[in-house]
C-alpha positions in Angstrom: 0.1 -0.3 0.3 0.7 3.7 -0.6 1.4 6.3 2.1 -0.1 9.6 1.6 1.0 12.5 4.1 -2.3 14.0 5.4 -2.0 17.3 7.0 -2.1 16.0 10.5 0.6 16.8 12.3 1.9 16.6 15.8 -0.3 14.0 17.1 0.7 11.6 20.0 1.0 8.2 19.8 -1.9 7.9 21.8 -3.6 10.5 20.1 -2.8 8.4 16.7 -4.1 5.3 17.9 -7.4 6.6 19.3 -8.1 8.0 16.2 -7.0 5.1 14.0 -9.1 3.0 15.6 -12.4 4.6 14.6 -11.2 5.6 11.2 -12.3 3.7 8.1 -9.0 4.2 6.4 -5.6 2.9 7.8 -2.6 4.9 8.1 0.5 4.7 9.3 2.4 6.9 11.8 5.5 8.3 13.0 7.1 11.3 15.0 3.7 13.0 15.4 3.2 13.0 11.2 0.1 10.3 9.4 0.6 8.9 6.2 -3.0 7.9 4.9 -2.6 3.9 3.1 -4.1 4.0 -0.7 -5.5 1.0 -1.7 -3.9 -1.9 -3.4 -3.8 -3.0 -6.9 -5.2 -6.8 -7.4 -2.1 -8.3 -8.5 -0.4 -7.0 -5.3 -3.6 -8.5 -3.2 -3.2 -11.7 -4.6 -0.1 -11.9 -4.0 -0.6 -10.9 -0.2 -3.1 -13.5 -0.2 -0.9 -16.1 -1.4 1.7 -15.8 1.0 -0.9 -15.7 3.7 -2.4 -18.7 2.5 0.8 -21.1 2.2 2.4 -19.4 5.2 -0.4 -20.1 7.2 -0.3 -23.8 5.7 3.3 -24.4 6.2 3.3 -23.2 10.0 -0.1 -24.4 11.4 1.3 -27.0 14.1 4.3 -24.7 14.6 3.3 -22.1 17.2 3.4 -19.5 14.5 0.5 -16.8 13.5 0.5 -15.4 10.0 -1.4 -11.8 9.7 -2.1 -9.8 6.4 -2.0 -6.1 6.4 -4.8 -5.5 8.6 -2.7 -6.0 11.5 -1.0 -2.6 12.3 2.6 -3.1 13.9 4.8 -0.9 16.2 8.0 -0.7 15.3 9.4 0.2 19.4 12.9 1.5 19.3 12.0 4.0 16.5 8.3 4.9 17.0 6.9 3.8 13.7 3.2 2.1 13.5 3.1 0.6 10.1 1.0 -2.1 8.5 3.3 -4.6 6.6 1.6 -6.5 4.0 2.3 -10.0 5.7 3.8 -10.5 9.0 4.4 -13.7 11.5 5.0 -14.5 14.7 6.3 -17.2 15.8 6.2 -17.8 20.1 3.7 -16.0 21.5 2.5 -12.9 20.0 3.4 -9.4 22.0 1.0 -6.2 21.9 1.0 -3.0 22.4 -1.9 -2.7 24.9 -5.2 -4.5 25.8 -6.6 -3.3 22.2 -4.8 -6.7 21.3 -4.2 -4.6 17.5 -0.8 -3.9 17.7 1.7 -6.2 17.3 5.2 -5.8 18.8 7.7 -8.9 18.5 7.2 -10.1 14.1 9.4 -12.7 13.5 9.2 -12.6 9.6 7.7 -9.3 7.5 6.4 -9.0 4.0 6.2 -6.3 1.6 5.0 -6.4 -2.1 6.9 -3.6 -3.7 4.9 -1.1 -6.4 6.7 1.9 -8.1 4.9 4.4 -5.7 6.1 2.6 -2.6 9.6 0.5 -3.4 12.2 3.9 -2.5 10.4 3.8 0.8 10.4 0.0 1.6 13.9 -0.5 0.2 14.9 2.0 2.4 13.0 4.2 5.3 10.8 1.2 5.6 13.9 -1.2 5.7 15.9 0.7 8.5 12.8 1.3 11.0 12.1 -2.8 10.7 16.0 -3.9 11.6 15.7 -2.3 14.5 13.4 -4.9 16.1 15.3 -7.2 18.4 12.2 -10.1 16.8 12.9 -9.9 13.5 15.1 -12.2 11.6 13.8 -11.9 8.4 12.3 -9.7 5.3 11.1 -10.2 2.1 10.6 -7.8 -0.6 8.3 -9.0 -3.8 7.9 -8.0 -7.0 4.5 -8.1 -8.5 5.4 -7.1 -12.4 7.5 -10.3 -12.5 8.1 -13.5 -10.4 10.8 -12.0 -8.5 11.7 -12.2 -4.5 14.1 -10.9 -2.2 15.2 -12.8 1.0 16.9 -10.7 3.8 17.9 -12.7 6.5 19.5 -11.5 9.8 22.8 -13.2 10.6 24.5 -13.9 14.4 26.5 -11.1 14.2 23.6 -8.6 12.9 24.4 -8.2 9.4 21.8 -9.0 6.9 22.5 -11.7 4.5 20.6 -11.2 0.7 19.1 -13.8 -0.9 16.7 -13.7 -4.1 14.6 -15.9 -6.4 13.4 -15.7 -10.0 10.7 -16.8 -12.5 7.9 -19.0 -11.8 9.8 -22.5 -11.3 12.4 -21.0 -8.6 11.7 -21.2 -5.0 12.4 -18.9 -2.0 13.5 -20.4 1.2 12.9 -18.6 4.0 15.5 -19.4 6.7 14.5 -17.8 9.4 11.0 -20.1 9.6 12.5 -22.7 7.7 10.0 -22.8 4.9 10.0 -22.9 1.0 7.7 -21.4 -1.1 7.7 -21.9 -4.8 6.9 -18.7 -6.1 4.3 -20.3 -8.6 2.5 -20.7 -5.7 3.4 -16.6 -4.5 2.0 -15.6 -7.8 -1.0 -18.2 -8.6 -3.8 -16.0 -10.7 -1.5 -13.2 -10.9 -1.2 -12.0 -14.5 2.1 -10.2 -15.5 0.6 -9.0 -18.2 -2.5 -7.3 -16.5 -2.1 -2.6 -16.5 -3.0 -2.7 -12.7 0.0 -4.8 -11.5 1.1 -1.2 -9.6 -0.4 -0.2 -6.9 
């Protein structure tokens, strides 16, 4: 999804959460600023749905939960509130408060890229994500071709890049020990669609 700045500046995190819980449109929040999230393309939605389905099936008996983009997440060290496209939590999920709607301890995050979000997802947003202690993996997925990049946190804190390209390839997610064929991730996605971008 695409973040668009709104003229709401100077909100506290508590004010943001109170408004967000009543809002019809999701918004990100950081450092007093609110950013409205726009809708997603058909390809984007299919890829997210496929990821959630395939990960849920493979992690069903392993004490993990898989959430789509309606689950809000807080990056504790930086104060960013955001909605990753897919979140995986293994073990007991931790939430910010009794509303149980703002997750704190993701293990794996997936972002589906578009022209309008790619620079942010690869840059500033990924910089925020790397500060989450529990996070072990990040996946960036193209929607205009069968291509995914996997970043895995190493024991020394460095991030190792791995890639998978083409529908015959598979993406191994070492952080949760799951391998996903790209053909499953891109099930029903047509790269000839004019609406592959958000």
